[in-house]
N, C-alpha and C positions, 0 to 999 in steps of 0.2 A: 251755645252761641252758634248762629248760622255761619257756615263756612262758604265763602264765595267760590263759585265755580264758573269758569268761562264756558261759553257755548261750545268751544272746541273740546274742552275737557269732558263735557257732558253729552257729546254726540252719541256715544255708545248707549246712553239711556233712552234716546229717542225723544222727539219734541214733546210728546204727550206726557211722559214721565217727568220731563223738565218743568213743564207747566204745572203739573200736580205738586211737585216738590216746592216750587216757588209759591204756589197757592197755599200750601200747608204752612209754610214759614210766615207768609204775610198774615194768614189767619191767626197764627200763634202770636205774632207781634201786635196785632190789633187787640186780641183778647187780653193780652198781658199789659196793654196800655202804652206800648212804645209809640203808637200813633193814637192820639186822643180823639174824642168825639168832634166831628166837624173838620178835622185836619184835612188839608188838600193832599192828595196822593199824586204827585207829579211823576210822569213816566220816566223821564231821563234820570233824575236822581235815584229813583228806585232801581232802575236798570243798572246803574253803577254800583249801588249798595249791595245788590244781590248777585251781581256778576252774570246777568242774563240779558237777552236782547229786549228792546222796547216792546216788541211784539209778544214776547213771553210774559212780560209784566202786564200788558193789556189783557191778554187772555186770562191770566190769573185773577186780575181784578174783576173781570166779568163774572168769573165763578163766585167770587165773594159777594157780588151784587145779588146773585141768586140766593146766597145764604143770609142776606140782610145785614151783613157787616159793613158793606160799602154801598154808597149811593152814586149814581151818575146822572148828570144833566147835560142836555145838549149845549155845546159850546163852553161848558164849565168844567168838564173833566170829571175825575173821580174824587170822592172825599169819604172819610170815615163816617159811618152812620152815627147820628146823634144818640144820646142816652137821656132817658127821663123816667120818672116814676110811672107816668101814663104808659109808656112803652113797656116797662118791666112788668107792670100788672097785666098788660095785654098778652105778652109772650108767656107769662106764668099761667094764665088761663088755658092757653093752648097746650102748654107743656103738661099741665096736670091731666088734661083730657087724654093725651097720647100716652104718657108714662103710666097712668093708672090703668089704661086699657092693656098695655103691654105687661104690666105686673099681674093683672088678673089672669091674662092668658098664660103667663108663665107658671103661676101657682096651680092652675087647673091642669095644665099639660106637661109641666116640668117633671123630669125623671130624676134618678139619683145623681146623675152628673150635674144637673142644674143645682140641686141642693148642695153638692160639693163645692161648686163655684161660689155660691152665696156664702157658705160657711167660711171658706178661705178668704173671700173679699172682706167679709165683716171682721174677721180676725185681724187682717192687715190694717183695716180702717181704725179699729180700736187702738192698736199700737200707735198709729199716727196721731190719734186724738190725744193720747197721753203726752206725746211730744209737743203737740200744739198747745196744750194747757200750760206746759212749762215755759214755752217760748212762742207766742202767737205769730211773731214775724218770721223767725227762722224756720218754724215748722209748717208754715202755710203751704209751700209748694208741694211737699210730699203728702200733706193732708188733701190738697186739691186733687192730686193724682189718685190717691186711695179712695176718695169720695166718689170720683167718677167710676172707678173700677167696681165699687159696691153697687152703684146705681145700674151700671151696665150688667152686672151679674144678676141682679134682681129681675131684669126684663129679658135675659138672654134666651129664655125658652119660648118667647113670643114668635109666632110664625109669620107675622105680617111684615113684609119687607118695607112697605111704605111707612108704616108706623115707626119702625126702627130708624128709617132714613131721616124722617122729619124730627123725631125725638132727639137725634144726635145734633141736628142744627139748633134746636131750641135749647139743648143743654149747653152748647157752646155760647149761645147768646146769654144765658143765665150766668155762666161762669164769668163773663165780662163784667156783669153787674156785681157778682159776689166779690170780685177783686177790689171793688171800691172800699170794702171793709178793712183793707190794710191801713186806711186812714184812721181807723178806730183802734183803741188799745185792746178791745175784745173781739176776737175772731168769731164769726158765726159757727165755725167748726167746733169751738169749745162748748157752745150752747147746744149743739145738735146731737151730742152723744146719746142722750136719753131717747131722742126721736129715732135715731138709727137703730138703737137697741130694740125699741118697740116694733119697728118695721121688720127687723130681722126675725124676731121671735114669732110674729104673726105670720110672716111668709113661710117659715119653716113648719109652723103648725098648720099650714094650708088653710088659714082663715082669710079668704080672699076679700070679703067685704070689709073686715076690720083693717086689713093690711092696706087696702086702697085708701081708706079714710085716713089712716096714719100717714101714708105717703103724701096725700094731698095737703094735710096740715103742715107737714115738714117742708114741702116745696114752697108753700105760701109764707112760711116763717122767715125766709130770706128777704122777702119784700118788706115785712114788718120790721126786720132788723135794720135795714137801710133807712126806711122811713122814720123810725123812731130815733135814729141818731143824726138825722138831717144830712145824710151823705149823698142825697140824690135830689135833683131838681124836679119840681112837679111836672114841668114841660120843657122841651128842648129850647135852647136859646135860638132866637131868630138869626138866620144867616145874614151876614152883611154883604 
């Protein structure tokens, strides 16, 4: 839970770090669904909720606009970005391109330390998937964390700063959609174990082409999961 901090209490952190911490918490709250698609984000209530100035909230929301989690319109203020199947498919296309490129780069150039990170992350993810299978709701948060750590480890040897930067943004967007699965009795994480296992084995075997193909299939499977269960609208609702 976010702990409120007054501007005075946070002065030692400096204005930039205060903006960053507020941005990170707002981002987390949007991804986790505290603020739903299309919700208005009013500066004063947010200022009071997070214990920071209106200016800090405004700067933080502007950063979230750059990430695509928040929209802004002249005279209308800020609102949470809408969600739709069309948008999820679009961001998934972009994510596949970037993450596949980063995985290929990592497989080709990764050393022993990269392999070690992948092995450790896969082991932790496998344990989380067992817990998830036993209790899809209670086990979801730790699975989501381990899932991110596994994907991060897979691409951690990629040398492209820009690919890594935008991959993180798209991963966060995809997580927002994956969390819609909590409305279903079956978590996508339960179904993903065999896909993760295949990606892991191919990556460690340094089979770049097959690993990239398996990763692409895996990323797209989240779209098919939500679509097949009717958990996402085809297009965003029109704003009133």
